[in-house]
N, C-alpha and C positions, 0 to 999 in steps of 0.2 A: 692123099689128103684132098678132101672135097671142099669146094668153095661154095658157100651159101650166100645168095644175094640178100643183103640187108634190106629191110623194109623201112628205110629211112626216108623222111620227106625229101623231095627233090630240092636242091639248093636253088634259091632265087638268084637270077643273074644279077651281078653287080658289075656292070661294065666299067672298065677303066677308060677315062677320057684323057685328052691332051692336057686338060687342066691338072691332071694328076702327075704331071711331069714325066709322061711316058717317053722313054728314050726312042731314038729312031732305030729302025731295023738295022741290025749289025752294030749298033752302038752299045757302049757300056751301060749297064744298069746300076745306078748308084745304090749304096746301102740304104739311103733314105727312101728311095723308090720301092725297094724290096720290103721294107718294114711295113708298108701299108697292107700287105697281103697276109700278115700273120696276126692272129687274134691276140688280145692282151692275155698273157699267161695267167692261168688259174690252177690251183692245186687239183690234182686228179684229171686234168685235161689229158686226152690220150689220142694218139694216131696209131692205127693198126694198118699194116700193109701186107698184101699178098706179094711175096717175092718169087719171081719167075726167072730161072736161070736155064739157059740152053747150052749144054756141053756136048758138042758133036752129035746133035740130034736127040740127045737124051734130055728131057725136060724135068727139072727139079723144082719143086714148089716148097716154099717155107713161109714162115710168118715173121715179120719184124714189127715190134711195138716200141713206141716212144711215149713216155708218160711223164708229166710234170709231177714230181714227188714232193717238192718242197719249194716254198718261196719265203725268203727271209732276208731282211736288210738289202732289198733291191737285187738279190741274187736268186736265180732260178736254177734248181737242180732237176736234171732230166735223166731218167733211167731208160736205157735202150736194151731191149731183150730180143735175142734171136735164138730159138731153141733153148738149150741149157745154159747159154752164155748171156751174161748181162754186164753192163758197165754204166757208171754214172758220170755225167759231165755237168759242168756248171757254166752259166753265162749270166750277164747282167739283164735285168728286166728290159733295159733299153735296146739291147742287142739280141733279144729273144728270137730264135727260130728253131724248130724241132730238127731240122737237118743242117749239117754244117755247110758253110759257104767258103769257097776258096778266096778269102779276102786278099785284095791286092792293095790295101791301104788307101789313104787320102779320099775317103768316102766312096771308094770303088768296091764293088762286091766281088769282082772277079768273074761275073757273068755277063754274057752278051745277050741283048734282047733280040729274039728271033721272030716275034709277032704274037698274035693271039690265035688260040685254037679251042674248039669244043672237044672235051675229053669224056669218055665213058669208062668208068672203073667200077669195081664191084660195089662200092658204096653209092653209086648213082651217076647221073650225067651232070657235068659242069660246063656251062657255057661261058665262053670268053676268058678262058685261062690264059695267063701270060706264059709263053714258052721262052726259056732261057737256055743258054749253052755255055760250056766252058771246056777247054782242052788243055791238058798239061801232062807231060811225060808219057805220051802214048795212051792216055785215058780221055775218052770223049764222054761228056756228061750232058744230059738234058734234064731240065726240071720244069714242071708245069705247076704254076701257083694259082690259087683261087683266093680272091679277097675274102678274108674272114676265116679261112680254113688253113691256108698255107699250102704245102706241097700235096698235090693229089696224084701226081705221077712223077717218077724219077727213073731215068734210063741211063745206064752206064755200059760202056764197052771197054773191057780191060783185056789186053792181049788177044783181041779178036773174040772174046767171050761176051755175049750180050746178057744183061740182066735188067729186069724191070721191077720196080716197086709200084704197086697199084693200091691206092687207098681203099681199104675194105671197111674201115670204121673210123669215125671221128667223134669223140666224146668231148663236148665243151660244157 
């Protein structure tokens, strides 16, 4: 599967400042803090990711797509498609995010703030992304969020097998 670089306009930097309630490095990222990185959900909004998996030196590429298929009564329905498989999930407009978060209750997101990084993915260059991490039951996860787009990169290591999701298209 070949990857084609999209000719999307480069995103304009939207730096996050201390006035945005940025957590300290190594500190918990509150749910309220994370919300400011996600756009307001709209029907047909879509994120497409190039998924790279490395299994004992063999690289496997796939595509993962998440699309807002319906918004009704403050509920957002998201369809996730990978290959021939798809499933629908639902969340409230107020809790909208295209990727699930490991909620730990009481306004905690379950993510730890790691700092800010510039990221290059197939859809372009994103300056000042927020890098977050979480660890549970042998699974280490990192996510990079960009204000107004949401997740631009997602990395997970499960049982020693690394996988990355890199934003290849964002339709808003």
